[in-house]
N, C-alpha and C positions, 0 to 999 in steps of 0.2 A: 254598089252604087247607092248614092243618096238620091231618092226620088221625091221625097216630101220633106218640108221643113215646117214644124209647128212651134209656135212661140208662146211663151208665158205672157201674162198681161202686166202685172205690177212690177215696176223697175226693169222691165224688158222693153215693152212697147209704150207703157204709160209711166210718166213721172208722177210719183205719188205724193209730191210735196203738198198739193192742194188737199189730198185725202187726209194727210196727217194734220194739217191746219184745221180741217173741219172737225176731226176727232178732238183736237185740243179745245176747240170752241165748245163742242158738245159736253166735254168733261169739265169745262170751266177753268182751264189752265192756259197759260201762254204757250204758243208753239215752241218756244225755247225749252220750257219745262217739259213738255211732252216729248220732244226729241231727246232730251237728256235722259229722261227715265227710260224711254224706249231703247236707247243705246246701251244703258246699263243692264237692262233685262236681257237684251240680245247677247251681250258679251258674257252673261252668266248662263247662256244656253236656253233662255226662255223665249216666248213668242209674243206676238202682238197683243193678244187678249190678256196675257199675263201682265204686260206693261200697263194696260188700261186698268187692270185690277189693283195695281199699286196706287194709281191715282184715284180710283173709285172702288174701295173695298166691296167685295161681293159682286163685282161686275159680271154680268151674264151677256156674253157676246150676242147670242141669238135674240135675246130680249131687247138689248140696246139697239141692235140693227133694225128690229121691227119698230121700235119706238121712233127711231130716226125717220124711217119711211112714213110712219103715221104723221109725223110732224112736218112732212114735206121736205126733209133733208136726207134723202136716201144716200147710202154710202156708194152705191154702184152707178153713179152718174158720171160718165166719161164724156169729155168734149175734145174737140180738135186741139184746144190749147193745152190739154193734158198730155198729148203725145210727145215722145222724144223726137227731136228734129230728124233723126235718121230713120224713124219708123216707116213712113210711107216710101221714101226712096229705096230702102232696103227690101221691102216687100215687093216693090215694082221690079227691082233687079232680079230677085229670085224667080218671080213669075216669068220675066223675060228669058231666064235661063231654062225655062221649060219645067220648072219644079212645081209640084202641088204645094200650096201654102195654106196654113191654117193657124188658128189661135185656140189655145186650150188652157184653162186654169180653174182655180177655185173661185167660181163666179155664181151669182144667183142667175136665175132664168132671165130676170130683168136686165142684169148687166150684160148677159150674152146677147140679148136683143139689141142693146145699145151698140155693142161692138159690131154686130152684123151690119148695122146701119153705117157705122163709121168706116168699116173695111169692106164694104160691098163689092168694090172693084178689085180688091187685092187678095181676097181670101176665098177659099172654096169650102172651108169648114170652120165653124166656131163652136167649140165644145165647152160645156160648163158643168162643174160638179153639182150645181143645184138642179140640173136637169137629169144627170145620170145617177144621182144618189150615191156617189162615191167620190172622195176628194183626195187630193194630194196631201200627204206623201204616200198614200196607199198605192203600191205598184199596180193594183187592180185598175186604178184610174188610167194608167198608161197602157195596160192591156186592152182596156175598153177603147182607148184612143187608137191603138194599132188596129183593132177590129173595125174601126170606122173608116179606115183608109184601105185602098186596094193594093197594099204593098206588104211585104214582109216587115216585121219589126226592125230588122237591121237596115232597112232602106229608108227609115224615118229618122230624122234628126230633130230632137227636142231642145229648144233653146230657153234657158232660164237663168235667174240670178241667184238661186239658192241651191247649195249643194245638197242639203238634207231633204228639201221638198221637191226639187226638180231633177238634179243630175243623178243622184244615187238611185231613187226609185225608178226613174226612166231607164237607167242602165239595167236595173234588176229585171225590168220587163222586156229587155232585149233591144231597146231603142239606142240609137247613137245620141250623143249628148254634146251640148256646148254650154259653157258658163260665161255669161257676160258680166263684166266688172263694172257694175253701177248699182247704186242703192246700198243701204247699210248692210244687208246680209252678205252681198258679194264682197264688199270691202273687208268684212270680218273673215269670210271664207277663203279669200284669195290665196293666202300664204299657208293654209293648212295642208299637211301632207296628203290628206284624203282628197281635197279639192284639186290639188296639183296633179294627182295620179290618175283620177278617173275620167274627166271630160276629154272627148276627142278634140274639141276646140276650146281654147281659152281666148276670149276676144274682148277688146275694149269698146267695141261698138258694132252695131248690126250690119253696117256696110261692109265689114270684113268678110261676111259669110259667103257672098257670091264667089269670090276668088278662091277661098279656102275649099269650098265644096267642089268647084271646078277642078282644082288641083287633086283633091282626093278621088274624084270620079275618073280622072284621066291618068292617074298615077304619076303626075308630074310634080307632086309635092308630098311631104311626109304625112299630111292629113291632120296635123295639129299645129297650133300656133301659140306662142307665148307673147304676151303684150305687157 
């Protein structure tokens, strides 16, 4: 039985378009240039900070994020306008189904507080790497998450957009997993053999979760979905 659903933040609940544009502005390049470089770095197996380092050699993620906060432009400011349209309806549907709902990701403590305010009615737990001292993709993050909920790991479904940061380490920690196809990482991951084999659910949007979980819990469906 799936008893709890915990969702990632960026490109799962939150559309990161504004975040990318803000970083482009901070680095002094156009959003188009930033996105193109980010895509090239991702396709080569790199990450977000590596892309920023291409545009600003010597880029230090922690230092730059601190500088942005000091300048009054912190990275971790989320607003209602940043949410994907299906975020609130999906969380409400999961709660109505009697599931415990949470949010967990690589967040600062400040970012977690913002999300607690945004999702005060929909979630029972918001977990942040900045508060726990352990971050994805370390499976210890997901073991810590499982320990924060009153369920066995196999009763918790983690939903994310990245195979390497979300799906694989969550599965290694014993959680069930779902890969949502949106954002650049998911588009790149979607057809890989690893990403096709591991997630319990492959979804195009969060509103699909309620029915899939109901089918899995009642044995009326195969428990996975291809979109």
